[in-house]
C-alpha distance (Angstrom), angle and dihedral (degrees) to the residues before:
residue distance angle dihedral
M1 . . .
K2 3.77 . .
K3 3.81 118.8 .
H4 3.78 116.9 -133.7
G5 3.77 127.8 -155.6
F6 3.76 128.7 -111.1
I7 3.82 92.8 -102.8
Y8 3.82 91.8 53.4
K9 3.80 91.4 50.7
L10 3.80 92.7 47.4
L11 3.80 91.9 49.1
L12 3.79 91.1 48.3
R13 3.81 91.5 48.3
W14 3.81 89.3 48.6
L15 3.80 91.4 50.4
V16 3.80 92.8 47.3
C17 3.81 93.5 47.3
S18 3.80 91.4 48.3
L19 3.80 92.6 47.3
G20 3.80 90.8 47.5
L21 3.81 92.1 49.1
W22 3.80 91.2 48.5
I23 3.82 92.3 50.5
A24 3.80 91.7 44.6
A25 3.80 91.4 49.5
G26 3.79 89.3 50.4
L27 3.80 93.9 49.4
L28 3.80 94.3 40.7
S29 3.79 97.7 37.1
S30 3.79 93.5 146.5
R31 3.82 91.0 54.6
I32 3.82 103.9 34.5
S33 3.78 125.6 46.2
Y34 3.78 132.8 -179.2
D35 3.83 100.7 165.1
H36 3.82 88.8 -107.6
R37 3.81 90.5 -82.2
I38 3.77 116.4 139.6
G39 3.81 90.6 -153.2
V40 3.80 89.8 63.8
V41 3.80 91.2 52.3
L42 3.80 92.5 46.8
T43 3.79 93.6 47.9
A44 3.80 92.6 45.3
G45 3.81 88.4 47.7
L46 3.79 90.1 54.2
V47 3.80 91.9 49.0
L48 3.82 89.6 48.4
A49 3.80 91.8 49.0
I50 3.81 91.2 51.3
I51 3.81 92.2 47.3
N52 3.79 90.3 48.4
A53 3.80 91.0 49.9
V54 3.82 97.8 44.4
L55 3.79 112.9 20.7
R56 3.81 103.9 26.3
P57 3.85 96.1 68.1
M58 3.82 90.1 54.5
I59 3.81 91.6 48.0
I60 3.80 90.1 50.4
I61 3.79 92.5 51.0
L62 3.81 92.2 48.4
S63 3.81 92.7 48.2
L64 3.79 96.6 41.9
P65 3.83 93.8 117.2
A66 3.82 90.5 54.7
I67 3.80 91.1 46.4
L68 3.80 92.0 51.0
F69 3.82 93.3 43.8
T70 3.81 91.8 52.4
L71 3.80 93.2 41.2
G72 3.77 91.5 -116.5
L73 3.80 98.6 -46.7
F74 3.81 90.9 114.2
M75 3.82 86.4 71.2
I76 3.81 86.7 75.7
V77 3.81 88.7 60.2
I78 3.81 90.8 48.1
N79 3.82 90.9 51.0
G80 3.81 89.5 49.9
F81 3.80 90.8 48.2
T82 3.82 91.4 54.3
V83 3.82 91.6 50.3
F84 3.81 90.6 46.9
L85 3.82 90.2 48.7
V86 3.83 90.4 52.3
S87 3.80 90.2 52.6
K88 3.81 89.6 52.4
L89 3.81 94.2 46.3
Y90 3.82 95.1 43.6
A91 3.82 109.4 41.1
P92 3.85 99.7 -167.0
L93 3.82 87.3 69.6
H94 3.78 105.1 69.3
V95 3.80 121.2 -168.1
K96 3.79 112.2 -172.7
N97 3.82 97.7 -142.1
F98 3.79 144.1 -21.2
W99 3.81 94.6 -87.4
A100 3.79 91.2 54.4
A101 3.81 86.6 52.6
V102 3.82 89.2 51.3
L103 3.81 90.8 53.1
A104 3.81 89.7 47.1
G105 3.81 89.1 49.7
V106 3.80 89.9 54.6
I107 3.80 91.4 50.6
I108 3.81 92.4 46.4
G109 3.81 89.6 48.6
L110 3.81 91.2 52.6
V111 3.81 91.7 48.5
N112 3.80 89.4 47.8
Y113 3.79 91.0 51.2
L114 3.82 93.3 49.0
V115 3.79 95.6 45.8
T116 3.80 92.7 45.0
A117 3.80 91.3 49.6
I118 3.81 90.8 51.2
V119 3.82 95.3 45.4
E120 3.81 95.3 44.3
D121 3.80 91.3 47.1
R122 3.81 90.6 62.2
């Protein structure tokens, strides 16, 4: 197994978050808008990648009882919260409501799982 550097992992996370946001916006076009500008998706993907790297671990630790009680299903809410937070921090990405962000979080999580499985398999 080949070790990759921090920059490689950050770039991959950025790419995966951007791809997931783009797919989510396409599937949930009535609930998520980005003015069909790729720069908005890339910037929002970078913000999401940074939040996932810095803030998400702290949120997971603080909500560990809820995660354990729901057998991990609360992670879906955490993913939605991070997407909703990105939409509040970066205005050109507009998410209609929290539940749309939760659906987007599920889609981004699936994309992340698929891309990670493909990259790690190599």
